[in-house]
N, C-alpha and C positions, 0 to 999 in steps of 0.2 A: 814652178813653183811648187815646194812640196806641202803636204799637209802640216797642221801644226797643232799643239795642244798646251796649254799653259795652266797651270794651278796658281790661282790669284795669291795663295798663302805663299808661294814661294819667291814672289816679287815683292820686294822692300818698297817702303814709302820714301820717298825723296823729296826734296823742295821742287816747287813749280818754278820753271826756267823764267817765267815773266811775273809772277806775283808772288809778294812775299807774304808769309803767313797761311799759305795754300800748301797742300802734300798732295804728292801725284804718284801714281803707278801706271807704268805704261805697260798694258797687257797683250796687245797687237801692235807693234810698231810699222810704219809702211815699209819698212825693209822686208817685213815679213809678208804683208798683203799691200801690195801697191795700190789698190782701189781705195782702202779705207785704214784709219788707225781706232783703236780702242784703249780708252784709259779710264782708271778710276781716280777721281779727284776728292778731296776731303776741304771743307771749308768749315774751319772751327766757329764756335759760338761768338758772335759779334763780328765776324769778318764776311768780309765780301769778294766776290770776283768782280773787278771793277767794269764800266763800260768798255765794250771792246767790238771789233768787227774782224772775221775773217775773210779777208779779200778773196782768196781763192777756193774756199773749203766749206760747205754747210755744216752744221753741228747739230747732232740730234744728242738730247741728253735726258736720261732717265733717273730720277729721284729716287735712291736705294733707303736712306734713312733722312730724318731731320726735317724741319719746317722752316720755311722763310717767304721770300717775295723774289720772284723773277721778272725782270723787267725786258719785253722784247720791244724793242724800241721806246715809246712812252707808256706802253700799256703795262699795269702791274698785275701780276697774278700770284695771289698766295697760293702755296705749295705745301705739300706734304709726300709722305712715301708713295710711290706709284704714279706721280705725274711723270709725262713726259712730253719734252719741249723740242721744237725745232726752228733753228736760226737758219735761213738761207746765207748763203755767200754775201758778204756786204751787209748784212743786216745788224745793227747793233743792238747788244744784249749785255744784260748783267745779272747778278744774282746775290742776295744779302741772306745771310741766316740770323734770322730774329728769334731762333727757337734756343732751347735748353740743352741741347746736344749738336754735336757736329753734324754738318749735311754731307752726305756721302753721294756721288754722281757717277753713273757710268755715262762716258761721253763718247761718242763716236764722229769721227770727222771723215768726210768723203768731199774730195781726194784728201790722203793723209795731211796734217799741218807737220810743217817741219820741225 
């Protein structure tokens, strides 16, 4: 495997493959790093990432901007920039943008999600 560098500004936003109204930038795909993948996700005002689980991957996600509420199972955690969350494989989680600007997240999945 070769070393790799990416400038996020060179990666266009695209629609999220599962959730309408979300935008996604895949910065490090599993094809580049078979141990994990890294994406940036944008959740517009009033939108949410609905309840879901990743059966075979854990997700660590860092809030870059915006405010809202993240649910880890039934536990609600209000968040702002600088919060970091971890959802182990098989653990239900969701996120709601309750603020006045888009929420932007840096998401890391290990192993990579398809």
